[in-house]
N, C-alpha and C positions, 0 to 999 in steps of 0.2 A: 432592046439590048438591055440585060440585067446590068445594075451599077450597084456599086454600095457609093455611100458621103462618110464621109470621115472628117474626124476635128480635132486638132490639136492647140492647145492654151498653153504654151511654157511658158517660162520665166524668160526667155530672149524672141519668143518667135508669135503671131497668132498664125495660124495655116488650116484650112482647110483643103478638100481632095474629092474628087470621083474619078474610081475607077471603073472600066467595064472590064467585065469579070469572063468575058468570051476570048479577048485578046491582050487583056493586061494593062493596056493602053491606059493613062491618066493626064486626069485636067487636074493641075492644084492651086490655088491661092495662098501668097502668106506677104505677111510685113512684119519686119522687124520692130520691139518696139522701142520707143523714142527714150535716150539713158539721156539724163545733164550732163553735157563735159566734163570731165575730170572726175566721175564718179566711176565705180565700179559693180552697176548693175542698179536694180529696182527694188523697193521694199514691194512688198508681195499685195498691199493694199492699189498701190500707183500700177503695178503688173497687170491685176486683173481689172481697175480701171479703163485701161488701153483694152484689153481683150474686148470689155463691154462695148466698148465706142466703134473697134476696128471690125469686129467678127460682122455682123451682118452687112457691112458693106463687101466685104471680103466674099460673103456666101451669095450675095445680090451677081457680083461677076462672073461668081461658078457656078452659077446655074443658069445663065443668059445663055438661049438658044438650047437647053437640055430638051430633048423628047425620048430618052428614054425612058426605062424601068427603075426605079429604085427598089432595089429586094431588101437593104439594111443599114443602117446606120452604126459606125464605130468611134468610138472616141477615148481619149486617153485622159483619164480620170484620175491620177498617182504616177510619181515618178517612178517607182519598180512595185515589181509584183512582189511583194512581202507585206506584212502585217504590219499595221501603224506608217508608212510609206503614205505622206501626205504632205499638197502644198495647193493652198488654197486659191493659187492661179488657174488651176484646173477646174475651177468650179461652175467659170460661165460654158466652159466649151460641153460641160457633163449638163448642165442646164439648159443647152442651146439644143443638141444633140436628142435629151431626152422629147423635147417639143418635137421637134422634127419627127422622131421616130412614132409618136403618139399620133400625129397630124395625119402624117403617112402611111398609117397603121400598119408598121413593119419592122423586126426585128431590131433591138437596140443592143450592142454588143461593148463591153466594157474591156479596156487593156489598160497598161503603164504606156507611160511614154519611153520607157528604155524597152522594151516588147515593141513598140512603131518602127524605133528607130533601125531595133536588127532586122526587123520584117523589109523595111525599105531598102538596105542593103543587099538582102537577098533576091529582091525583086531586080535591085539596078545591076547585080550581078548575076543576072539570069542562073543564081543558086536555089530555087524554091522546092526543091527538092528535100534544102535540109529543115522544113518546116515540122518534119517528120521523121528527122533524123540528130545524133549528137554533132555537134560541131562547138570550136572555140568563137570567141567573140572577143573584139574589143568595144568597146563603150567611152569614145571617146570626145567628151565634151565641155564647155566651157563649168559645167559643176561635177564632171564625170570623168574620171580614170579607172577605168575596172576591167580587168579581164575575168572572163567569166568563160566555166562551163556551161553550156546551154543544151536540152535535152527537151524531148517532146514531153507535153504532159496534159492532162484531162482538161486543162483551163489556160491552155494557148504554150509557150514558151516557158520554160525553169529555167533561170538563171543563178549559178552557182558561183559566186566571186574567189577565184584561185590566184587573185595578184591585181597588182595598180599601186595606186598611191593611197600612203597613212595619213596624210594631211592634204595639202591644199590639191587640186586636180591640176591636169598638164595646160589644160583651157585656162583657167586660173592664172598659172603664172603666165602665161602667151600674155593676156588680157591685163595682167595687172605691168608687168614690163612695158606693155605697149603705151598704156595711161600712163607710168614714168615718162615716157618719152613724148607725151604732147596729144597723144593719139586718142580718138574718139572708141569709145565700147560699145560691141564689142570689138576689141584690134588687131584678132588673127590676121585679117586678110592685109591688114595695114603692115605688120610687124613683118610679115613674110614676104613680102615687096619689098622693104626695107632691107630686109637679109639680104635679099637677092643684089644690093649694091656692096657686101661685104666681098673680098676675098680673101676673109679667115675663115677658117671652117673647126677651128678651136672649139672644144668642145670639155664640160667638167665633169671629172669622175663623181660620179653619186653612189651609195652607197647603196646595194638591192641584195634582200636575204630571203629568199622563199619563193620570188617574184613578186616581191613588194620594196619600196622604195619610197623616200620623203621628199618634198619638193620646195618647201618652206624654206630651207637653209640656203637653198639655191638663186630664191628671190633675193635674197637680203648680197647672196653676194655678188649676184648682178647688178644691184642698186649699188652696193660699194665702187663695182669697178668703173659705172658710170660717175661717179663721185670722185676718182681718180684720175679722171677722162679718158675714159674710153670712149672712143667714136658710137655713136648710135646706132649704124648701120651695123658695126661689130659687136655691140651689147644684143642688137637684135639676130643676127647671127647665132651666135652663142647660146643664145636662150633658143632654138628651133633646132640647133644640131644637137643639144643636151638634151631634150625629151626624144629625139629621134633615135640618137644613139639607146637611151635609156627602155624604151619601146621596143624596139628591134633585138636587146639583151634577153628581157623578158619573152617574147616572146620564142626566141631560137628553141629557150629554154620549153616553154609549152608543148610545144610543137611536137622537140624529140621526146619529153612524157607521153603527152596523150594520144598523137600518131593521129590528129583528126584536123580536117581541113578549117581554116580560120577565116573569120568577116572580119571586117574595120567598120565601124560605124561613129556618126557622131561629125561636128562641124572641125573638130579637128582633122581629121581625116583629108579634109580637104586638101589638105596642108601640100603641096606637092612634094617637098622635102621627105616627109613621113610618108605618102602614097609612096615613091617608086623606093623606099627601102624595105617596108613591109613587104611590098609585091615581089621583091626581089628572093624572099626568103624560100618561094617557090607554091604549094596550095592554099595562097592568100588573096581574097577576094575584097576590093576596097570600094565602097559605096563611090556612085559617081558625086563628084562637087554638087550638080543639083538634089541630090537625097543624100549627102556627106550630114546636112545639118537639120534643123528642126525642121518637121515637114508634118503633116499628115497624111501621106500617099503609104507610108508601111502600116498604118493603124486600120486605112481602107482594105489592104490587101488580107489583115488580119481578118478583118468582119467577112470577106467574101470567102475564106478558108472554114470562118467557122462557121458559115452556113454550108458548105459543101459545094459550092459554086465558083471555087477558081477554076479557071484554067489555068492546068501545069504546063 
């Protein structure tokens, strides 16, 4: 059987995956980057160094027992499919993918990290038909909160930003509050678990205009509440419910305007509160927790689709 191999080396995680193009089953390996306690991420040089150390080990684990035919290699080489989009952390993935493709004499296909997120969500939702149709998509990650109008193009999915944050992302807000509460980075799962201990469902009113909003003021407000004695679990709940309420409001407006299905991807979409609220809107599919965060599976899907060998 034919397989595609894919690599993604983001600023959060080292990932690789094998996708069977016949039945769309996959094997994946990944490891979160190590972030010092009390900090909010890594310098690009440190992230790149960790990828250099971890990727060979993950690839060795992934390829153990592999007896299929490698048809193509895919890799994320930049954050977004836009001119000038660049982060050094993707260089290790690109370098390894080029070497593997050359050694195996198979095609190499380049995609953006964001395109990989969207494709992983489509696979998870069993909506790969949307690879050739327009749809709405949320990319909710540690560094991105963007509502996208996605359409097919010659070089893969084209994404036009039609809403989202104008400053820090939802993931950054959650991480910063989590770190302020003494949690490790990335803090999303820890904040979500702590929020479940709260009986409060209060949310902040955040101004929204034409699908865009700002969250930096929200960060300052929550930290002020903590300084005034707000219980940690209530602060976590306040954060999660505020983010969820904003995403729902923007989604409702976009769905009413464009009348298109919506796909939700990115690590923040793994939060059950966010997932349940967005799903309740109707034709909205959310990536499974396994494929919501950074991964290489979506890139493997795109490589198979680019080769014309992806079973729909």
